[in-house]
Phi, psi and omega in degrees: 000141174294152170269149169284174182293320191290321174298321179298310173305321182299335190260002179260112186307321182277000182237339197289340179248020179262131182260160177068029167306135178253129185234131181226135179275135183267126185273168174113327175282160184239311186280332187228178172243128186242133177233144178266130178236122181247133166251195186292321192238004186211147171233139184229170178237126172246130174256127180255116187283157176281167178283151172061014186297347183291337181284345178276348180098020180261129174239125180290333178293320175298316180302319182298305185301322179290323177285324175291326180291312170310320177289318178293337179264002179070022182266329178228186175286155179295145169266138180253323182197152176235114185275127177236150359277359185296332170090025180277147188237133177244118181234166176293145174280126179280121172266104188179211184221149169294160188244112184295151182312310182297348181257317182284347180271006175275158191305313181298326175280326175300322172298323179300312180301311181306317176309306177301315180293319180298320175301321186282320183301311190274327183251354180286155182286170170293125175267153190273043183193142174264137170251100174259116185302320185290318177292327174300312177302306174304313178307304180306316179300320181296311182288326168304315179302313181296340174252021175060041178292157176263127182249150177292164177296334185258023190295314181312313179294318171305308172300329183284330178288323171301311174306321184294313177298316177304313181303315177292315177304329185294347177283341173220074185304146183282157173270115177312133187215139180303113188235169185264304171086006175205071190264053176288170193293329184289356181254029174237137173217147164266115176277135178290132180232167182295151183074028178066019180265176177218162185226130177286131174240146174252125191253174156066080187261020187291336176264013187297158173174178176288096187230202180258124181302329176284354158295317177299308181302314181285333180291318177292322182296314181288324180297331181249009173054047186287139172295165172302330182290315183288329173304318183289320171300317176300308182297322176295326179286327182279316185253349181086357178197166176243101183261148180306318182295320179288325169303312180297318185286324173304316183281343172278326179293327178322297179293333180295327170289322175290325180294315181295327173301313181300307179291342159302315189288315178293333173291321177296325174307328178275315192250347185269151179260351181290152174277065184233149184274074180291322179294325175293320178299312170314307182294329170300315182282325173302314175305317179299314180298311169316314168300315185289329179278348174277004183294131184297344183277358187300320180299318183293318180301316180302323179287325190290326185287345180277351182288151183260000000 
C-alpha cells in the first residue's frame, strides 16, 4: 500500500524530525511522483513510486543499487535513503538545468555522455537483475495483449525484425554490463559547479539492469535523433574507434529500443490511471521503428555484426 508524502518523510531518519521543511512537487514525470524537499542547508528529491510499475519491468531494489552506484561514481546524484518495502528513493537535488535535445546532441556533449556511460558500464557493480532488450520487448507485448492494447497492422512484421536482430546478435553475444536503459532527454542535467563550470549527471535509474552497452548507446541515439555523423562521434568517444560491426550493432539495436518504447506506451494504456495519451506515444514510436528497419543498409548491418 502506498504511503502519503507525510508518512514517507516520517520514515526517513534525516528528515523525520526536521521542522520547517519546504516541499515542492516536481513536474515532468509520468510513472512516479517526485518532490523537492528543502531544509535550511540541503535540498533533496523524494521519489514516490507509481502503482503496478512492476508490469513495466521495474524493480525498485535494482533501481536503488544502480542509483547508489551512479551517485558514488559521480554519474548521478547521491542516494541518501531507500524506503523499503515501498521502494521510495531519496537523493540529492541537482542544482542546474536540463540540457535541450538540440544541445546535448552536439558533438562535444555527446562525448560527455559517452564518458559518463562508459564510466558506469565499466565501474558499476553487478546489478541483481538482467535487462535483455529482446525479452523486455516480449514481456511488454505480453502485458499489452493481456490488457487488450491496440497494435499497428504491421506489428507482426515489426516483431519479426526484432527477432532477426536477436538472431544476428547471437553470433557475438553481449557480456551483461550494468546499464541505465532509459536515456531520454529529461534524464540528463548539467549541474552548476564552482567557477562557472558544469558537470553532466544522469538521473532516473529505475529501468537499470545488466544489459548490452549497445542498448544504452542506441537508446540515447534514438531519443535524441542523432545523425549518422554524430553516432560515429559517440562510438569514437566510447570505444576510441568506429568499427563497422559496432556501427551496425548500434543501428540494429536502435529499432529494438524504439519497439520497447512503443510497447511501454501500449502497456501504459492498459495499466495506467493517468490522463496521458499513451496510445499516441506508442504510435509515434512504432512509426520511428518502422522507419529504422526500412533503412536500405539493414542487410549490410546484419552482415557486419556477425564479424569477429
